[in-house]
Structures are given as structure tokens and as C-alpha cells.
VEXKEPA-681762 format. One line per 8 residues: number of its first residue (from 1); their letters; for each residue x, y, z negated of N, C-alpha, C. Coordinates in steps of 0.001 Angstrom, whole numbers, plus 500000, padded with zeros to 6 digits. Layout:
BEGIN
NUM) A) X Y Z X Y Z X Y Z; ... $
END
This chain:
BEGIN
1) XXXXXXXX) 514290 471834 507623 514716 473285 507844 513589 474191 507606; 513728 475113 506708 512540 475891 506274 512174 477002 507265; 513089 477369 508121 512684 478515 509037 513743 479602 508899; 513249 480806 508790 514163 481907 508547 513513 483062 507803; 514304 483906 507239 513805 485049 506477 512994 486007 507452; 513523 486108 508663 512874 486978 509690 511470 486511 509985; 511278 485181 510032 509940 484607 510297 509015 484914 509115; 509508 484747 507941 508697 485022 506697 508323 486526 506627 $
9) XXXXXXXX) 509263 487381 506994 508958 488795 506933 507971 489232 508033; 508087 488535 509132 507109 488856 510242 505695 488507 509758; 505521 487418 509020 504231 487110 508398 503863 488205 507414; 504826 488605 506598 504585 489594 505530 504038 490885 506133; 504675 491402 507126 504318 492668 507752 503056 492564 508562; 502635 491399 508921 501347 491183 509595 500255 490781 508642; 500436 490993 507317 499438 490792 506287 499164 489354 506000; 500031 488445 506532 499859 486984 506371 500612 486508 505189 $
17) XXXXXXXX) 500165 486914 503989 500942 486702 502732 501018 485220 502376; 500004 484426 502588 500119 482988 502226 501150 482321 503106; 501187 482691 504406 502141 482060 505281 503567 482495 504889; 503725 483764 504502 505062 484233 504116 505487 483575 502841; 504583 483361 501863 504884 482777 500605 505313 481251 500893; 504563 480554 501741 504847 479156 502022 506270 479014 502629; 506572 479955 503511 507917 479871 504170 509078 480153 503129; 508828 481162 502292 509805 481488 501296 509985 480468 500246 $
25) XXXXXXXX) 508897 479748 499885 509069 478666 498949 509908 477601 499529; 509781 477335 500812 510645 476346 501441 512107 476915 501473; 512202 478234 501678 513548 478834 501636 514208 478685 500317; 513562 478965 499194 514271 478926 497876 514597 477424 497534; 513747 476489 498051 514114 475138 497869 515377 474695 498597; 515469 475282 499825 516669 474998 500630 517933 475720 500196; 517722 476942 499637 518898 477786 499271 518577 478246 497838; 518690 477405 496829 518291 477806 495477 519236 478829 494810 $
33) XXXXXXXX) 520316 479163 495466 521240 480179 494881 521162 481548 495610; 520141 481721 496453 519984 482936 497273 518996 483833 496563; 519548 484866 495917 518661 485779 495064 517753 486625 495958; 518176 486884 497206 517375 487648 498179 516061 486945 498460; 516106 485567 498532 514857 484915 498847 513871 484931 497681; 514403 484884 496447 513498 484965 495257 512860 486366 495186; 513651 487378 495544 513062 488774 495680 511972 488819 496696; 512235 488291 497912 511233 488354 498965 509973 487553 498634 $
41) XXXXXXXX) 510169 486413 497942 509004 485679 497508 508194 486434 496419; 508854 487069 495454 508152 487845 494499 507413 489049 495125; 508081 489620 496126 507437 490749 496842 506161 490312 497562; 506225 489146 498213 505039 488595 498965 503907 488303 497976; 504221 487737 496746 503202 487449 495771 502578 488793 495266; 503423 489722 495095 502932 491088 494605 501988 491738 495673; 502395 491728 496931 501600 492403 497877 500336 491658 498236; 500399 490381 498086 499116 489571 498305 498046 490011 497249 $
49) XXXXXXXX) 498488 490274 496048 497576 490727 495012 497021 492126 495308; 497918 493020 495740 497499 494326 496157 496502 494257 497264; 496794 493430 498279 495951 493315 499415 494536 492808 499087; 494478 491878 498159 493226 491296 497781 492275 492313 497246; 492733 493303 496504 491881 494287 495901 491686 495580 496778; 492374 495606 497886 492251 496763 498765 493219 497860 498404; 494175 497586 497602 495180 498664 497125 496040 499107 498276; 496393 498243 499185 497183 498665 500351 496428 499570 501203 $
57) XXXXXXXX) 495131 499216 501394 494292 500025 502267 493985 501383 501671; 493701 501420 500356 493328 502659 499784 494553 503600 499739; 495799 503145 499679 496976 503943 499733 497332 504345 501071; 497432 503311 502027 497850 503658 503325 496772 504219 504227; 495556 503775 504028 494488 504192 504996 493505 505205 504483; 492782 504886 503407 491752 505808 502960 492301 507006 502289; 493433 506912 501648 493960 507986 500960 493083 508394 499712; 492228 507495 499325 491257 507876 498218 491922 507857 496881 $
65) XXXXXXXX) 492750 506896 496590 493344 506763 495251 494695 507316 495189; 494922 508253 494322 496335 508696 494037 497021 507518 493321; 498312 507370 493612 499049 506276 492947 499086 506505 491434; 498840 507755 490963 498841 508018 489573 497538 507569 488968; 496473 507728 489585 495166 507429 489001 494672 505986 489219; 495446 505230 490075 494978 503937 490409 494610 503128 489180; 493476 502435 489202 493185 501559 488028 494005 500354 487998; 494087 499734 486813 494845 498536 486661 494379 497451 487580 $
73) XXXXXXXX) 495305 496715 488209 494948 495665 489084 494891 494339 488368; 493719 493665 488425 493603 492383 487721 494214 491229 488514; 494880 490336 487853 495379 489125 488442 495187 488001 487459; 495749 486839 487740 495599 485764 486809 496949 485521 486098; 496870 484928 484937 498156 484579 484250 499058 483665 485037; 498462 482824 485833 499249 481898 486685 500006 482636 487741; 499360 483572 488346 500037 484338 489406 501059 485301 488767; 500728 485851 487631 501798 486660 487030 503011 485862 486683 $
81) XXXXXXXX) 502801 484671 486138 503951 483795 485808 504738 483482 487063; 504019 483148 488168 504665 482855 489450 505587 484021 489860; 505031 485232 489773 505803 486444 490114 507031 486568 489265; 506897 486464 487970 507976 486706 487055 509023 485565 487121; 508580 484377 487454 509547 483317 487621 510525 483611 488682; 510096 484252 489814 510924 484550 490923 511916 485717 490499; 511284 486749 489859 512069 487880 489432 513232 487492 488448; 512833 486661 487458 513814 486194 486477 514928 485416 487122 $
89) XXXXXXXX) 514569 484562 488094 515582 483727 488781 516475 484595 489514; 515938 485594 490252 516817 486490 491009 517760 487263 490120; 517252 487766 488977 518065 488486 488025 519168 487591 487408; 518849 486387 487101 519815 485459 486568 520959 485254 487520; 520680 484928 488821 521658 484679 489771 522568 485930 489942; 521938 487079 490106 522709 488326 490310 523582 488605 489103; 523076 488515 487937 523899 488825 486738 525104 487929 486576; 524870 486621 487005 526055 485700 486925 527154 486116 487982 $
97) XXXXXXXX) 526718 486566 489082 527705 486982 490102 528399 488297 489660; 527638 489251 489047 528230 490472 488562 529196 490351 487434; 529040 489283 486670 530075 488982 485591 531361 488637 486217; 531350 488036 487311 532606 487663 488050 533130 488909 488741; 532276 489720 489361 532692 490869 490132 531662 491958 490053; 531887 492926 489248 530931 494020 488935 530641 494889 490181; 531516 494768 491193 531338 495564 492409 530751 494681 493536; 530116 493574 493188 529548 492697 494243 528251 493396 494805 $
105) XXXXXXXX) 528396 494007 495943 527263 494839 496456 526070 494044 496797; 526153 492763 497204 525014 491929 497519 524248 491598 496227; 524986 491342 495170 524355 491049 493871 523638 492346 493342; 524387 493425 493409 523765 494754 492962 522480 495027 493739; 522549 494779 495034 521381 495067 495831 520198 494191 495410; 520376 492884 495356 519289 492001 495048 518780 492293 493574; 519677 492615 492660 519271 492932 491344 518441 494231 491260; 518897 495195 492058 518071 496434 492145 516736 496204 492681 $
113) XXXXXXXX) 516592 495365 493711 515265 495008 494244 514425 494370 493239; 515005 493427 492470 514219 492776 491429 513690 493732 490393; 514525 494703 489962 514084 495678 488982 512952 496590 489616; 513107 496905 490895 512074 497727 491590 510705 496987 491707; 510790 495665 491963 509551 494934 492106 508906 494740 490678; 509714 494589 489637 509190 494537 488330 508569 495900 487911; 509196 496937 488331 508636 498280 488039 507236 498398 488715; 507113 497962 489932 505767 498029 490569 504781 497227 489816 $
121) XXXXXXXX) 505138 496029 489395 504201 495148 488634 503827 495796 487339; 504850 496340 486634 504539 496976 485332 503569 498177 485505; 503686 498867 486600 502744 499982 486813 501460 499609 487282; 501388 498805 488455 500216 498489 489116 499319 497460 488350; 499969 496495 487741 499178 495427 487035 499092 495701 485634; 500169 496019 484932 500113 496194 483510 499853 497603 483063; 499950 498558 483991 499856 500011 483698 500755 500387 482514; 501970 499912 482596 502903 500163 481568 503832 501222 482164 $
129) XXXXXXXX) 503503 502485 481952 504210 503605 482606 505692 503641 482259; 505964 503646 480953 507374 503806 480502 508272 502641 481010; 507692 501439 480896 508530 500248 481347 508704 500349 482841; 507695 500806 483589 507787 500927 485028 508882 501984 485400; 508840 503087 484711 509781 504172 484974 511217 503734 484663; 511352 503011 483575 512674 502523 483165 513256 501574 484170; 512409 500610 484655 512872 499656 485653 513160 500295 486962; 512376 501263 487340 512615 501998 488603 513925 502710 488601 $
137) XXXXXXXX) 514213 503346 487410 515461 504060 487262 516629 503089 487280; 516550 501930 486648 517602 500902 486723 517879 500487 488147; 516732 500262 488879 516893 499866 490327 517668 501001 491065; 517280 502248 490776 518006 503402 491420 519454 503370 491032; 519843 503121 489862 521245 503208 489417 522017 502029 490127; 521431 500887 490225 522025 499754 490887 522380 500148 492362; 521439 500686 492997 521605 500976 494440 522453 502235 494693; 522429 503159 493731 523341 504270 493765 524773 503870 493705 $
145) XXXXXXXX) 525005 502866 492904 526377 502299 492725 526862 501686 494064; 525932 500994 494792 526275 500413 496076 526651 501588 497051; 525902 502687 497039 526278 503813 497927 527628 504433 497645; 527987 504402 496299 529375 504870 495916 530422 503992 496480; 530126 502664 496438 531051 501708 496965 531136 501649 498467; 529987 501893 499051 529920 501818 500558 528934 502821 501065; 529398 504086 501348 528516 505156 501742 527690 504867 503035; 528205 503887 503833 527520 503606 505104 526355 502648 504922 $
153) XXXXXXXX) 526036 502203 503710 524951 501275 503503 523625 502095 503286; 522898 502275 504387 521671 503012 504355 520520 502287 503733; 520591 500894 503725 519524 500134 503146 519457 500421 501661; 520588 500617 501038 520661 500905 499552 520080 502264 499219; 519780 503067 500237 519106 504420 499958 517683 504434 499831; 517001 503302 500147 515589 503247 500167 515015 503535 498748; 515602 502826 497820 515065 502935 496461 515233 504375 495972; 516372 505019 496214 516598 506374 495814 515649 507331 496449 $
161) XXXXXXXX) 515393 507159 497757 514497 508023 498542 513048 507896 497970; 512664 506681 497733 511294 506440 497186 511202 507084 495763; 512191 506817 495008 512251 507330 493572 512135 508857 493572; 512983 509527 494416 512911 510998 494513 511566 511480 494960; 510943 510858 495950 509640 511312 496352 508591 511148 495322; 508554 510009 494675 507511 509766 493639 507652 510631 492431; 508931 510707 491908 509142 511606 490725 508838 513031 491110; 509195 513426 492323 508928 514814 492771 507484 515103 492959 $
169) XXXXXXXX) 506666 514097 493066 505192 514254 493297 504431 514202 492036; 504995 513785 490965 504297 513654 489694 503872 514916 489029; 502759 514979 488269 502424 516141 487482 503516 516383 486447; 503466 517572 485864 504490 518028 484984 504759 517062 483837; 503736 516529 483210 503892 515648 482074 504816 514462 482460; 504464 513853 483587 505224 512658 483998 506659 513043 484460; 506789 514272 485021 508151 514674 485386 509028 514832 484195; 508415 515207 483066 509245 515307 481797 509851 513952 481500 $
177) XXXXXXXX) 509088 512871 481738 509643 511481 481464 510829 511315 482386; 510766 511815 483574 511846 511661 484553 513084 512451 484000; 512864 513657 483515 513993 514474 482970 514731 513724 481848; 513913 512998 481016 514533 512362 479870 515508 511313 480265; 515373 510737 481428 516299 509640 481836 517225 510130 482977; 517260 511412 483169 518287 511945 484007 517834 512232 485471; 516610 511994 485841 516205 512270 487210 514913 513103 487120; 514828 514151 488006 513593 514932 488051 512826 514800 489388 $
185) XXXXXXXX) 513483 514196 490360 512817 513997 491642 512875 515179 492526; 512673 514907 493838 512728 515984 494848 511985 515435 496077; 510802 515826 496277 509974 515303 497378 510656 515438 498730; 511158 516581 499023 511693 516851 500339 512977 516037 500510; 513775 515973 499516 514984 515143 499529 514633 513637 499783; 513589 513195 499028 513140 511850 499160 512713 511527 500605; 511975 512431 501209 511530 512269 502635 512679 512159 503562; 513668 513100 503385 514888 513104 504274 515654 511775 504126 $
193) XXXXXXXX) 515763 511278 502894 516429 510037 502719 515726 508841 503381; 514421 508823 503208 513584 507776 503843 513725 507809 505314; 513747 509113 505933 513936 509223 507349 515268 508615 507790; 516292 508801 506980 517576 508196 507271 517529 506711 507297; 516872 506133 506327 516806 504644 506226 515931 504160 507371; 514841 504867 507733 514053 504407 508869 514800 504382 510160; 515762 505295 510316 516515 505428 511567 517728 504568 511592; 518393 504354 510403 519744 503724 510360 519779 502440 509520 $
201) XXXXXXXX) 518722 502141 508778 518735 500857 507990 518721 499627 508786; 519313 498622 508349 519370 497334 509114 518245 496486 508602; 517916 496468 507309 516881 495569 506766 515676 496344 506209; 515963 497532 505672 514858 498338 505072 514236 499344 505980; 514615 499385 507239 514033 500338 508112 512548 500224 508263; 511989 499064 508229 510508 498869 508350 509851 499365 507105; 510295 499025 505954 509663 499471 504662 509763 501011 504668; 510807 501629 505094 510997 503052 505124 509937 503653 506064 $
209) XXXXXXXX) 509723 503080 507242 508767 503574 508186 507329 503501 507657; 507006 502378 507053 505643 502222 506479 505424 503238 505344; 506413 503485 504469 506242 504406 503397 506159 505783 503942; 506931 506082 504966 506842 507420 505619 505471 507691 506203; 504822 506694 506781 503480 506808 507290 502558 507255 506176; 502675 506592 505006 501822 506989 503824 502097 508372 503406; 503441 508721 503354 503800 510060 502916 503302 511107 503891; 503480 510891 505217 503047 511830 506178 501517 512007 506125 $
217) XXXXXXXX) 500801 511011 505760 499340 511191 505494 499094 512081 504387; 499791 511868 503282 499554 512682 502080 499914 514152 502331; 500982 514335 503186 501526 515682 503446 500872 516305 504640; 499918 515552 505363 499278 515970 506568 500268 516318 507661; 501283 515531 507816 502291 515745 508902 502043 514690 509992; 500866 514924 510670 500389 513898 511629 501248 513729 512843; 501918 514814 513285 502742 514716 514513 503903 513794 514211; 504378 513690 512919 505425 512736 512581 504897 511350 512430 $
225) XXXXXXXX) 503669 511218 511961 503189 509878 511709 502838 509116 513002; 502376 509890 514032 501870 509201 515228 502865 508251 515884; 504078 508648 516202 505025 507755 516908 505430 506566 515992; 505486 506819 514656 505803 505696 513725 504729 504643 513758; 503520 505153 513709 502340 504157 513773 502310 503348 515065; 502544 504039 516172 502532 503342 517476 503617 502216 517526; 504798 502572 516943 505931 501614 516927 505543 500438 516045; 504994 500692 514846 504624 499632 514005 503508 498787 514514 $
233) XXXXXXXX) 502519 499308 515166 501485 498525 515722 501986 497598 516872; 502942 498141 517640 503547 497357 518670 504321 496190 518068; 505029 496446 516957 505896 495438 516397 505097 494424 515596; 504034 494872 514933 503220 493957 514037 501738 494028 514559; 501466 493410 515639 500159 493563 516280 498989 492976 515501; 499296 492085 514516 498268 491440 513743 497879 492194 512519; 498538 493299 512261 498270 494131 511068 497172 495112 511386; 495932 494820 511003 494780 495699 511353 494790 496934 510542 $
241) XXXXXXXX) 495487 496971 509333 495463 498203 508588 496179 499338 509315; 497188 498954 510140 497854 500040 510884 496901 500633 511912; 496017 499829 512490 495014 500401 513493 493995 501266 512755; 493611 500815 511559 492714 501653 510782 493383 503002 510451; 494644 502977 510123 495368 504205 509831 495457 505116 510979; 495666 504500 512180 495724 505221 513408 494421 506011 513656; 493311 505316 513389 491957 505906 513603 491829 507104 512658; 492235 506917 511350 492161 507960 510390 492976 509181 510807 $
249) XXXXXXXX) 494174 508921 511426 494985 510016 511819 494331 510816 512937; 493805 510150 513890 493073 510807 514969 491917 511598 514396; 491179 511020 513500 490043 511748 512907 490509 513039 512179; 491578 512891 511466 492068 514071 510639 492559 515183 511516; 492939 514900 512753 493424 515870 513662 492433 516335 514702; 491132 516005 514381 490001 516494 515227 489821 515698 516552; 490480 514563 516675 490309 513757 517869 489298 512625 517667; 488082 513023 517499 487045 512011 517206 486937 510890 518193 $
257) XXXXXXXX) 486952 511248 519458 486862 510199 520499 488027 509148 520431; 489232 509722 520197 490309 508810 520086 490232 507904 518865; 489659 508493 517766 489476 507728 516541 488483 506605 516778; 487410 506865 517348 486365 505884 517635 486975 504817 518579; 487691 505258 519529 488378 504360 520534 489279 503356 519762; 489999 503849 518797 490900 503007 518009 490087 501910 517288; 488942 502329 516697 488142 501418 515900 487455 500405 516848; 487017 500834 518016 486371 499952 518946 487363 498905 519494 $
265) XXXXXXXX) 488623 499283 519581 489675 498379 519910 489776 497256 518906; 489618 497603 517616 489653 496612 516492 488421 495666 516753; 487288 496251 517055 486109 495394 517301 486383 494414 518477; 487064 494895 519520 487318 494018 520676 488227 492914 520250; 489309 493314 519465 490172 492264 518995 489516 491210 518076; 488567 491751 517291 487811 490829 516437 487010 489898 517138; 486252 490409 518179 485286 489626 518996 486061 488605 519885; 487282 488951 520266 488003 488017 521114 488787 487000 520330 $
273) XXXXXXXX) 488659 487070 518965 489387 486033 518145 490918 486228 518109; 491359 487457 518325 492791 487720 518398 493394 487354 517060; 494623 486877 517011 495305 486536 515782 495356 487691 514805; 495011 487486 513624 495006 488573 512641 493693 489293 512490; 492894 489129 513522 491603 489894 513546 490357 488976 513461; 490552 487702 513806 489425 486784 513799 488700 486656 512448; 489496 486746 511360 488884 486620 510046 488571 488000 509344; 488841 489087 510104 488620 490399 509606 487072 490621 509481 $
281) XXXXXXXX) 486530 490848 508235 485108 491041 508127 484570 492262 508946; 483489 492056 509674 482898 493132 510411 482607 494342 509504; 482259 494020 508262 481817 495052 507321 482876 496054 507130; 484142 495639 507239 485271 496601 507008 485380 497530 508155; 485022 497079 509368 485051 497935 510491 483909 498891 510433; 482714 498366 510057 481551 499205 509957 481776 500356 508958; 482508 500072 507861 482878 501128 506918 483681 502145 507595; 484727 501762 508279 485607 502723 508949 484806 503607 509918 $
289) XXXXXXXX) 483862 503011 510634 483089 503810 511618 482153 504774 510863; 481505 504229 509796 480619 505093 509049 481310 506240 508344; 482515 505971 507826 483233 506992 507211 483667 508092 508221; 484077 507652 509349 484445 508649 510420 483240 509504 510770; 482072 508866 510966 480859 509633 511323 480433 510599 510247; 480611 510154 508977 480354 511035 507841 481105 512293 507932; 482433 512223 508216 483284 513435 508205 482921 514310 509443; 482377 513726 510479 482051 514535 511648 480534 514871 511679 $
297) XXXXXXXX) 479856 514636 510498 478477 515094 510292 477499 514375 511277; 477895 513221 511723 476979 512367 512522 476194 511415 511550; 475269 512006 510819 474790 511336 509620 473901 510138 509945; 473137 510220 511029 472299 509106 511426 473111 507835 511725; 474152 508040 512533 475027 506893 512811 475805 506486 511552; 476196 507413 510765 476920 507094 509555 476106 506145 508707; 474823 506479 508445 473936 505677 507669 473818 504285 508263; 473652 504190 509525 473511 502978 510213 474740 502017 509934 $
305) XXXXXXXX) 475943 502494 510149 477153 501738 509928 477449 501424 508477; 477179 502466 507647 477511 502217 506219 476490 501181 505593; 475266 501160 506087 474357 500163 505632 474797 498751 506045; 475316 498682 507256 475830 497373 507803 476998 496939 506967; 477837 497931 506595 478948 497594 505718 478460 497080 504356; 477555 497794 503765 477005 497461 502513 476388 496069 502511; 475722 495755 503593 475083 494437 503762 476105 493253 503729; 477327 493571 504130 478445 492618 504118 479296 492771 502905 $
313) XXXXXXXX) 478767 493318 501840 479524 493732 500701 480329 492570 500032; 479806 491348 500209 480566 490193 499535 481922 490016 500218; 482117 490494 501475 483349 490326 502170 484257 491474 502006; 483855 492521 501228 484661 493753 501097 485506 493722 499823; 486701 494258 499925 487495 494336 498723 486822 495413 497779; 487313 495536 496490 486717 496377 495605 486760 497833 495998; 487878 498258 496573 487983 499635 496986 487044 500028 498089; 487000 499211 499120 486162 499506 500327 484700 499392 499955 $
321) XXXXXXXX) 484317 498362 499164 482935 498235 498779 482464 499424 497964; 483227 499924 497055 482818 501042 496227 482708 502280 497012; 483699 502475 497917 483673 503671 498857 482415 503660 499791; 482022 502412 500199 480932 502286 501102 479655 502772 500412; 479395 502352 499216 478172 502792 498527 478243 504275 498188; 479321 504728 497742 479499 506162 497404 479247 507029 498628; 479879 506628 499826 479719 507424 500993 478279 507413 501442; 477599 506235 501324 476179 506158 501722 475340 507116 500836 $
329) XXXXXXXX) 475640 507124 499513 474933 508053 498675 475096 509474 499037; 476339 509789 499445 476702 511251 499855 475880 511567 501078; 475786 510692 502035 475046 510984 503238 473513 511189 502902; 472996 510317 502010 471574 510466 501676 471405 511840 500947; 472338 512249 500052 472241 513602 499418 472193 514690 500491; 473114 514617 501482 473179 515654 502473 471955 515650 503388; 471270 514579 503469 470034 514534 504258 468784 514504 503460; 468951 515023 502158 467784 515221 501291 466967 513952 500990 $
337) XXXXXXXX) 467696 512869 500733 467056 511626 500309 467564 511238 499040; 467217 512053 497982 467859 511983 496696 467626 510600 496014; 466436 510031 496037 466268 508798 495367 467157 507687 495961; 467267 507673 497198 468170 506637 497906 469590 506924 497511; 469953 508183 497414 471283 508553 497038 471710 508058 495635; 470777 508244 494683 471030 507797 493301 471150 506340 493307; 470297 505583 494017 470432 504104 494022 471763 503695 494619; 472281 504362 495629 473531 503985 496212 474656 504289 495278 $
345) XXXXXXXX) 474600 505374 494590 475651 505710 493585 475724 504671 492452; 474556 504226 492059 474511 503223 490990 475158 501870 491479; 474955 501562 492810 475537 500340 493295 477017 500508 493497; 477506 501720 493750 478942 502007 493803 479555 501768 492444; 478911 502240 491417 479409 502079 490014 479451 500622 489665; 478352 499864 490037 478304 498506 489626 479288 497619 490397; 479600 498024 491615 480536 497227 492475 481913 497130 491861; 482440 498218 491372 483832 498251 490733 483887 499412 489830 $
353) XXXXXXXX) 483414 499265 488583 483277 500382 487637 484518 501203 487385; 485669 500586 487511 486945 501265 487224 487566 501936 488448; 486972 501703 489634 487528 502326 490848 487272 503829 490833; 488163 504547 491511 488072 506023 491519 486729 506493 492116; 486264 505767 493171 485004 506129 493833 483823 505962 492897; 483926 504911 492077 482857 504661 491069 482779 505822 490049; 483922 506265 489592 483951 507382 488620 483435 508623 489243; 483813 508862 490551 483278 509992 491231 481765 509889 491452 $
361) XXXXXXXX) 481281 508713 491734 479795 508499 491930 479082 508849 490647; 479600 508627 489504 478891 508910 488183 478525 510482 488122; 479368 511318 488737 479107 512692 488700 477887 513052 489565; 477704 512261 490580 476593 512617 491497 475233 512113 490993; 475276 511376 489952 473984 510871 489375 473212 512092 488806; 473938 513047 488288 473295 514246 487681 473298 515430 488599; 474358 515510 489447 474479 516618 490375 474633 516145 491760; 473694 516458 492703 473768 515936 494103 475029 516338 494775 $
369) XXXXX) 475528 515444 495597 476782 515799 496404 476494 516878 497385; 477452 517843 497482 477391 518868 498547 478687 518983 499118; 478815 519157 500429 480126 519334 501119 480646 520678 500936; 481999 520754 500780 482749 521974 500689 483681 522007 501913; 483527 522924 502795 484438 523036 504049 485663 523690 503615 $
END
């Protein structure tokens, strides 16, 4: 007996992707005709790749990389094949059921999820914009059909809400692509839809809540983010990214002491060997502390913690490592240590040349960084 989907998803939301993948592999072996399990397995493979390079953290926590500017995510041909094997199997199963009954809502749902996951891969890994937009639109159409058949299905609204928000957030050029295929997006409508899914969805309520946290951060709606974060931390206590996000939220709202308290709680969990925290590199915590102190102009402590983070660079993902060196260079510029600043910027560029922070660091090689309030 392989376990349950709930158990696999619990691992997934606690960042334990290998454990989720192992459970889901047993699941598809036990239930080879269940398209939902192939979707869940593909999603776990995809998010493991995002997690490895810090893409989840940069989007949910640091807010550094716009989803439009994100560099291509490198993976291996073997992992890409593993991902597409699951997607293709899910599509095959769903299409066979829809040939029998074109109004099979379960098949429509799983097929829409498969198209949505393929859209994510096309954009994040292949940087194939048009293919990603086409797949996202197909996923939307599948789930819109479910809503027409069953207006009470709030889970089917997640894709539409996400689609509306993303298309509504795109620059004009990309919005034109949306108009060409019949959708132009609407940020506020997308947020309202996601709020409905978060409140009334049976299966997608967690995904909606996580996405809303990221949206509220982008929109600086901290009062709405706070209770969602507290709920998610309580439900998924091994997910340290949620605690980092909570610290960022406190920092952005001027509650420095509460922000530091949140990060010190992570240190305590790390030192106590708490599940999910025992293997968390201290360097990642040092970066969070240094970044917080940078924004509050506590430059001496910022340098101390950022240097500790840099010393543990081998344990940092590409996003955090590049940000660490860039932030260190900025502090050196602000404290009139130009030679050290230039050295730090060069290390940021070398750490991950395609990262947004590396490109930003290149500008500071010729022009020292200055803060703008």
C-alpha cells in the first residue's frame, strides 16, 4: 500500500520534494489509471527543480525577481524527460476518458492541470513564451468548461484566477499576446477569484493561499498576508520559507524587532534539529538577517551576517548566493569602502551571471550604489 495523496501533498507543502516524489511513484504504480497522481508527480518534480535554484524563495520571499524577468532554469535532460513522461501519461488518460464523455469533469480537471504544469515548464525552463501562454490558455479553457458544467466547483477556478492575475500584471507587449487569444487579464478579478478558492476550495485552497501570499507581497497588502501566513506556518511547520516570508513581512511594515524574532525562531529550530530545519544551511539564515539589517541601516551587523552567509556560499542556491554578494557590495559602497564593494559585485556576477542580482551588480562596477528613500 503506497500511502495516500494527502501524505504526499503534506511532504510537498513542507518542501520535502524527494519524499513526495517517492510516495507518488508508489501511487502511480498502484493506480496506473489515475491521471491526478501523474499530475501530482509532475508538479513535485517541477517544484523540486525550482526549489533547487532558489526560484521559490526569490518569488515568495525576497521578491527580487519578477516572474517576467526570471532567467531560464537549468535542469537535466533526464529530469525533463521524467517530468514530460508524467504529463504525457496524464494527458493520454484524460483524452481517452473525454472521447467517451466530453463532459467528464474529473478528466477535464486533470487535463487542465497537465496543460498548466506544461505551461510552467515551457516558461520557467524552456523560456518558450508563446508555448507557455498557449498551454496556460488551454488549461483555462478546460477549467472554465468545468465551471459551466458545475458552478459550485471552486477548485476549477484556481487556474482562471491565476491566469487573470498574471495576464493583468504583464507589460503592454505581453498583454497583446493575451488579446490575440481572447484573454486580456484582470488583476483585481484574479485576486477575488483566488480569495474564493482559498476560502471555498476543497483541494486547491492551499495553492490559492500560497499564491495569495505572493500576490499580497507584490501588492504590499500586508494586513491580508499576515493571517494567511500564520495559518500556513501552523499547517506546514517544516516549511522554513514561510517563516522567512513572515520575517520579510514584519520588516516591510516597520516591525524590525518582530522580524528579527521570526528569524531567531528559525535559528532555534535549526539548532534544536527540528524536522525540516536540521539541514537548513545557516548561511541562508545569515543572509536573511543581513538583508534585514541592510534595510534598517544597521550596516555593521549587516556586514557581519552577510560575510557569514558568503562564507557558506557553497550551501546557497544561486539566487541567495548572488543576492548575498550584491548586498554586501551595496553595504560597502554605503560605508565608503569602494574597493571591497567592487570585489563583492564581481563575486555576485561570478556566482550566477544570469541572475537578476548579477545583472544589477554590473551597473555598480562603474557607478557606486546609493540608496534612494
